[in-house]
N, C-alpha and C positions, 0 to 999 in steps of 0.2 A: 504494499499500500503505499503510495506517494502522498505528499503534503496537499496535493491539488486534486485528490480523488477520495472518496469514501467508498466502502465495500458493503455489499449486502450477500447473504448466503441463503439459498433456497432450497427445499425439498420439492421436487416436482414429479409428477406422474404424467405418462402420455403415451398413446399408441405410435407416435412419430419418433423419428430420430432426436434424442435429447439435444444434441447440438443444434438441430435446426430450431427447436423451441427455444433454446437459450438466446439464440440470436433474435428471435422474434421479442423476446422479454426485454432484450438491451434496446432494440430499436423503438418499442412501444414505449418505453419509460425514458427515452431521451429525444432524439431529433427525428426519428422515424415513424412510419406507420407500416401499414401491410404491404405498401409499395412504395418506390422511391417517387419522390415529388419534386416538382419544379423548384429551384433554389436550394434543393439539398445537395451542395457541391461537396466535393472531395474534401475541400478545405474546412467546411462547415463540419462535416463527419468527424474529421481529426479532432477538432476543436470540442464538439458537443456531444459526441456518441457515447453512450454507455459501451463497456468493452466485457466480453465474457473472459474471465481470467482462468477459470478451470471448470471441467465437468467431471464427475466421478459417478460412473453408473453403477447403480445398485442393483437389487433383485427385481425381477419382474413378477407381476401378478396376473391372475387369470380374468379378474373383474374391476371394472374402474371403481375408484372409491367415491367419485361424485358424478351425478347425472351431467351430460354435457350435450345439447341439443345439436350443435355444429357437428361433434364427431359421430353422433347418431345418424344424421342425415347423410353423412359421407360413407357410413356402412363400415367403420372401423370395429374390429372384433377383438382387437388384442394381437399379442400380448401387451399388457400395460406396463411400460418401462419406467422405472424410477431412477432418479439420479439427482445428485447434489450438485448444484450450480453456484458459482460465485461469480458476481458481475460488479465491475467498479463503475462508480459515475463520477463525472466532473464536479467538483464543488462549485464551480462558477455556474452551473445550470440551476442551482437552487439558492446560494447564498445563506444568509442566517434567517432562514425562513421555515420555522418547524412544520407547520401545516404542508408545505410544499415538500419537504423533506419525507414526511410521512406518505404523501401521496405520490412521491418518486419511487420510494422503495416498495410500496404495496399498491395502492390505488387499483388502477384497471388491470392489474395482473391477476387478481382473484376471479376476473371474468374471461381470461383468455381462452378462445375456442380450442387453442391447440392443447390444453392441459386438463386432464380429469381429476387433477389434485395439485395443488400449489400452496406452501407454507414458507413464510418468512422465518428462517431459523436463527440468523444473528446480524448484528449491524456493527460495524467497526468504523471508527472515524479517527482522521488525523488530529493530532493534538491542536494545532493551529486552528482547526475547524471546530472542534469542540469548545475552545475559548471564546468563540462569539456568541455562545449561548450562556443562559443563566446558570448559576452554581447553586447548591442549597445554602441558604443564608444561616440554617440551624445545624441541620445534619445531626450525627450521632453525638459529636462533642457539645454541641450547643442544647441538645436535648438534656444531656446530662447536667450541665451547668444550670439550666433553668429549673430542674427539678431537684437539684442537689444530691443527685445519686451518683457518686463517683465511681462506684464499681457495683457489680451484681447486675442481673436482668432487671429490667423495669417492669414491675408488676401493674397491669391495667385491667381495666373492665369496661363492658358497654352497658349502657344505661337500658335497663329491662323493667317494665315492658317497653317494647321498642317505641310504641306511640301511645297517645292517649292521657299521659300525665299533664296536668296544668303547670304552668311556670312554678308554681310554689311547690307542689308535689315533686317536680325534679329537683328543685332546689334542697328539698328535704332529703331526698335519696343522694344526692351529691353529697350533703353534709355528713350523711351515715357512712358512705364510701371513703371520704377524706378520714374520718375518724377510724375506720377499719384499716386504714393504713396502705391505700393504693397510692401508686405514683402516677397514674395517667387514668383518665376517664374519657370515653368518647361517646358521642351519639350515634345511634344507629343509622344506616345509609337511608332509611325510608323516613326518618324524622330530621327535616329540615326546618321549615317555617310554616308549621301547621297552623289552622285557626285556634286550635285549642292551647297552643303553646307558641305563639310568635316569638321569633328571636329578638325583637324589640324588647319583649318582656322577659323571655327566658334568660338571655345572656346577663342582664343585670340580678336577676334573682339568683342564679346560679353563682355568679362571681361574688355575690355578697357572702354566700356561704364558704367559697374557697378563701376569700381573704379573712374571713372570721377564724378559719382554721389556721391559716399561715400567721395571723396575729398571735394565736394562742401556741403554736408548736414551731413556727419559723420554716415550716415546710410548705413550698408552693406545689399544688397538685396541678399538673398540666391538663386542661379540659379541651378537647378538640370537639368544638361547635360544628355541627354540619351546617355550613352556609352555601350548600349547592344550590345554584340559581343562576339567572342570567347575571351578566358580567358588573353592571352598575349596582345591582343589589348585593352581590358578594362583596364588592369594595365597601358599601355602606356597613354590612355585617361585620366586616374585618375592623373598620375604623371603631365600630361599638365595642368589639372584643378588646381591642388596645386601651380604649378609654377607660374600661372597667377593670383593666389589670390582667387581663388574660394573655395567654402565650400561644394560642394554637388554634388553627382553623382547618376544618377537614373539608374535602370536596370530592365529590364522585366523578373521578377523572373522565370516564367515557362519555359521561352525559354533559359535561361542562365544555370538553373539548380543549385542544392544545392552546388556542388563542386566549380563550378566557384565563387558563392557569398562567399563562405568561404574563397578561395583564395584572392578575392578582399577584403574582410574584414580584413584579415592579412596584406595586402599589404599597405592600405591606411587609413588614419585618417578621411577621408572626411565623411560628412554625407551620410548614404546610403539610398536613396529613393526607397522603394520597390514597384513596379508596378505591380499589380495583373492580368494584362490583360491575358485572356484566363482561368481565374478561373472559368468562368460560365460552361466551358465544365466538370468541377469536381464537380459542386454544384448545377445545374439547376435541376436536376432530384432528387427528395426526396429519392429514393431507390438506388442511385448511387453515387460514388465519396466520398467527405469529406465535413464536415462542415467548417466554417471558423476558429472555434476554433482550430480544429486539424492543418489546414492549416497554420495559423499564428503562430502556436507553432513550427512547423518545421522550418519556415523561420526566426523566432526569434533566434532559436539556431544558425542560420548562422551570425547573428549579425546585421541584419538591424535595421535602426532607425526609419523609417516611413514605415506605411503600408496603402494602399488604401483600403477604405471600401465602396466606391460608396457614394451616396448622399441621403438624404431624398426627397421625392417627386421628385426624378430625372428623368432622361431619359432612364434608364436601367430597366431591368426586375425585380431586387430583391424588394421584399417588404420592407417597413420601418423597420418592426420588425428586419428583417436580418441585414439590416444597422446599427440599433441601438446596437443589440447583438454583431455585429463585431467591433464596437467601444468599447464597454465594455470589448470585450476580449483583446483590444490592452491596455487599462487601467489596466488590471489585471496581477499581477506579476505571471510568471509561477509557481512559487514556493514562499511561503510566506517569506522565508529567503533572497530571492535575488531580489534586485531593477532592472528589467530589461523591464518596460513598455516602450512602443514606442508610437510615435505620430500617431494618426488616420488622414488619409487625405481624406476629403469628397470632391468629386467631381461628375461631370455628371449632367448637367442641373441646377447647381446651381445658385442662384441670390439672391438678397436682400430678395425677397419673401419666400424663403426656410429657412431663418435664424432663424424665431421663433420656427419652428418645431425642428431645431437642438438643438437650446438652451434647449427647453423644454425636448428634448429626453435624452441629456447627461449632462446638468447642469454643463458644463465646458467649459473653454476657451482654454484647452490644445489640439488645433486641428489645422489642416490646413484647411481653408475653401477657396477651390479652385473654381473660376468662370471663365469660359473663355468668353463664349457669353455675361454673365451677366455683365462683365465688358467692354470688347472689343465692344459688340454692344449698349451700354448705349447710348441713343440719346444725350447725353451731351458729350461724349467722354470717355476715360478710366479713367481719374481722377473722373468724376462725378460717373463712375460705382463704383469706390472703395469707394468713400464717401457713396454712398447708401448702400452698405454692412454694412459698420462701423456704419452708422447711424441705419441700422436694427438691429445690436448687441446692441447698446445702448438702443434701444426701449425694445428688448427683455429682457434685464437684468433688465431693470425697470419695466417690466411687463406691458408695453404699447402697444396697438394695433398698427401695422404699419401705419395705416390710420391716426390715432391720431397723431403720432410722426411726420408723414410726414407733417403736417401742418406748421411746423418749420423747416423743411429738404427738401428743393426743390430737392435735387438729387434723394432723396427715393421716392418722389412724382412722379418725372419723371419715375423711375423705374417701380412703380407700375402701372403707365398709360401705359407704353410701354410694359413690359413684362406680365403684369396681364391680359390682354386682353383674 
């Protein structure tokens, strides 16, 4: 990879020659179309055309992964050849334009008539190009500084019930959770600015509880208010969070879009908690969409500080291997020369019993370990739920089985008996 080009790697499936399809991809996403047009000179092509850098053919399969009307009309019956294709694109074609970068490396490629499957697997950028985009303003170190947690995993929770509480009820729950010892609290993705708890009322009510706890204990609990909305509204909500002494805003990335997140990043110094809900539509089919490596690369260019990765042994469809790889993607700088790591947020069905697998997988405390039911539904109450998770982390770091450690940790013992049935 050179300083004037970025690279994308794809997994493709086609009944045609993979080399032919790769050239179609390169042309479609740069200066060409299905046929050479007037003005597409050799000089222009040398300057602006994407280039196929490598093709590694893989196994063939007997049936197409996805329907394709064009291939059906043409009577193709297979075999359906799979290949890994690497293409480089001129930086000058895109510039520091995140939506156009996303359109260039994906866009119409998903609709190509020549392919019965296509997935963006990775995206690699030269340092000089990455430097033109936003960096996380808070990131891992800043999150620790704001919460006062110098070491150890940050234990967080999600407000439950997801929706339905009034601002006053929400504030009461937040006060209980602060007293229980959490480091981080977030809204659910479906609770942003509902009529029964508008942010204009919910933010001041919740932050009054957070400030009162901070006055008593000296500890600032980070609350990620879900400000997902149109851009001007998000800016207003972020301003209110800052005025009330808050430190974090959450946005549903896929539904706000790159431009909105870029605008929000420029507007506020708050921690931006990136919620990936909807990513499954881009990732669950192995021959469609994009991998988390590519996905999180694009969102890190928008300047987010936290990225959801789901959780090990959790309640969603992702295998543990994907969750682990996603966390490692967050820990990996996009380029070696620039520090832009973001904090992975583990959630979905997490409780004390999933801690050992998490520690074994990432060997790092630089994460948000978020547990909703595992804290709020603990038979001893939220404080016991938080204690059980911290006890599980201590056991994992010491290399002790949870059952053994639980002999001296009643909250962990209760969690194992209740959630582990």
